[in-house]
C-alpha positions, -999 to +999 in steps of 0.1 A: +011-250-086-002-259-052+031-275-043+050-242-054+027-221-033+033-244-003+070-241-009+068-204-010+049-203+023+074-225+040+102-203+027+086-172+039+080-187+074+117-186+078+120-149+068+123-126+098+108-096+079+076-115+068+048-116+094+016-136+091-011-125+114+011-114+142-003-108+176+020-081+190+032-057+163+010-025+170+033+001+183+063-021+178+073-015+142+101+010+149+116-014+174+116-040+147+133-018+121+156-004+148+150+032+142+124+059+144+121+067+106+087+072+092+066+042+086+049+039+052+023+012+044+013-002+010-022-019+013-031-046-012+007-048-021+004-078-045+039-089-054+054-062-034+072-044-062+061-010-051+070-016-015+105-027-025+108+001-050+099+026-023+125+010+000+152+013-025+144+049-032+141+060+005+166+043+028+155+069+056+119+055+057+105+021+067+080+003+044+056-025+050+036-042+022+003-056+033-019-083+015-037-116+021-022-134-008+011-147+004+020-166-028+024-130-047+041-115-015+069-142-019+083-122-049+088-090-029+101-109+000+128-126-022+137-092-035+143-079+001+166-110+007+185-107-024+191-069-022+197-069+016+171-042+023+169-035+060+138-011+057+111-033+042+089-060+055+057-077+047+025-083+066+000-109+056-034-106+070-070-096+061-074-059+052-105-056+076-081-063+106-056-037+096-062-015+128-050-043+151-015-042+137-008-005+140-009+020+170-025+054+168-003+078+147+022+050+139+020+053+101+031+083+081+017+074+046-003+049+029+000+038-007-031+020-025-017+007-057-041-008-083-067-021-060-095-044-071-121-018-081-150-040-068-173-026-096-206-040-083-224-015-061-230-042-035-192-046-030-186-008-024-174-015+012-148-037-001-131-010-021-099+000-003-107+037-011-142+037+004-152+057+036-153+023+055-116+019+049-107+054+054-122+051+089-100+021+094-068+040+083-075+072+101-066+061+138-031+048+130-022+076+104-004+105+121-019+139+120-020+152+085-012+117+072-010+111+034-029+086+013-018+079-023-040+060-050-028+047-084-053+030-106-062+025-142-098+022-134-116+055-141-148+046-123-129+037-092-109+069-095-140+090-098-156+072-068-126+077-047-122+114-055-158+120-044-155+098-013-122+114-001-135+149-006-167+139+012-146+126+041-130+159+045-095+151+029-076+177+012-067+167-023-032+178-031-027+161-066-054+147-090-044+135-125-062+111-148-032+105-171-001+105-148+025+098-176+011+124-201+039+148-190+073+143-173+069+133-138+080+159-112+083+133-085+103+101-095+085+082-068+054+080-091+075+062-117+077+030-096+055+006-115+037-025-102+032-056-124-003-045-131+007-010-140+032-022-165+005-045-181-020-016-183+005+008-198+013-019-226-023-018-234-023+020-237-044+027-208-039+060-188-029+057-152-047+078-126-030+092-095-043+111-064-026+124-032-047+134-004-041+144+033-064+137+063-074+170+078-074+178+115-112+171+119-116+143+094 
């Protein structure tokens, strides 16, 4: 297994759309993609299935999947190569350093898909939906920037709803059973590996979309 991971890392090192701890990308992503299309970020992207799915669906937007676990990211990176997608990339780094990779107002949307719920109270600051991370996202999100959350964890969902409301965010959609009715927006039907696993177990999927206000 270790040998396979090393091979995956070596392969990604040769991919021009995979960046590991880059030093000079803030404010430069539109230059990399070669256009001024809106930039959308998936944090904690895992295998990158959602990032790739979004890129397929919206050729007029640019997408970046961010995670620390490069061995998982390799799957999404291979999909980009095999499909010839030019509007998707991956960034490998620690989440706590996210602000260093994006300039103020550079990102239009953030997707948080099935993050680690960090259930222990002592780990609250590690939750990607916590006020701590909202403060990290806010500077590089454009005015009125949107944040999406998909999770199977009801406790995390309840926590996030309270945290986002308390942070002055406007909740635009909140559902604790996303697939109970036909989806109005096909983008919500993109499924991560974890999501497919949870659905197979009969677990409902929660979804929330919120927007930063002018004074948040």
